C-alpha positions in Angstrom: -35.7 -5.6 -26.2 -38.7 -8.5 -25.3 -39.4 -10.2 -21.5 -41.5 -12.5 -21.4 -43.4 -12.5 -18.0 -42.9 -16.0 -16.2 -44.5 -15.2 -12.5 -44.1 -13.3 -9.4 -43.4 -15.0 -5.7 -47.1 -15.9 -5.1 -47.0 -14.9 -1.3 -45.6 -11.1 -1.5 -47.5 -8.2 -2.8 -47.6 -6.4 -6.2 -45.0 -3.8 -5.5 -41.5 -5.6 -3.6 -42.0 -9.6 -5.2 -39.1 -11.3 -7.0 -40.0 -12.4 -10.4 -38.4 -14.3 -13.5 -38.5 -12.9 -16.8 -37.0 -14.8 -20.1 -35.2 -12.4 -23.3 -36.6 -13.3 -26.1 -33.5 -12.1 -28.0 -30.8 -13.9 -25.9 -32.7 -16.3 -24.2 -30.9 -14.7 -21.3 -32.6 -15.6 -17.9 -34.1 -12.3 -16.1 -34.5 -12.8 -12.4 -35.5 -10.0 -9.7 -34.8 -11.2 -5.6 -34.3 -10.2 -2.6 -30.3 -8.7 -2.1 -28.8 -11.1 0.1 -27.3 -10.3 3.6 -23.7 -9.9 4.6 -23.2 -13.9 5.5 -24.9 -15.2 2.3 -22.5 -13.3 0.5 -19.3 -13.7 2.4 -20.2 -18.1 2.0 -20.4 -16.9 -1.7 -17.1 -15.2 -2.1 -15.9 -18.5 -0.7 -15.7 -20.2 -4.7 -14.6 -16.6 -6.2 -15.7 -12.9 -5.9 -18.7 -10.8 -6.6 -17.9 -8.0 -9.2 -19.7 -4.6 -9.2 -21.4 -5.7 -11.8 -22.9 -8.8 -10.3 -25.2 -9.4 -7.5 -26.0 -12.4 -5.2 -30.3 -12.5 -4.8 -32.4 -15.1 -3.2 -35.2 -16.2 -5.0 -37.7 -18.2 -2.4 -38.3 -21.8 -3.4 -41.5 -21.3 -3.7 -41.2 -19.8 -6.9 -39.6 -23.1 -8.4 -42.2 -23.9 -10.2 -42.0 -20.0 -12.5 -38.1 -20.5 -12.5 -38.8 -24.3 -13.9 -41.2 -22.8 -16.4 -39.0 -19.6 -17.5 -35.9 -22.4 -17.8 -37.7 -24.7 -20.4 -38.8 -21.3 -22.0 -35.4 -20.5 -22.0 -33.9 -23.5 -23.2 -35.9 -23.5 -26.3 -35.8 -20.0 -27.2 -32.1 -20.6 -27.0 -32.2 -24.0 -29.6 -34.4 -21.6 -31.8 -31.3 -19.0 -32.2 -28.9 -21.2 -32.7 
């Protein structure tokens, strides 16, 4: 597996920060974020269940530039893989 790194939350320390990558093998976005609180998860469950293999995470809005770059790279990579 090869992960292309796009950035960490600029306002957190180096050990505890949301981050964004793209998996170069399949163009999936890989995101690290803060675990959502119970109220957020309950609100998300209004539209469907959260299986044990999935998680609701929060990514700060200040990370939009890194995520946008990662999305663009994922889209380009997916096109190459087709």
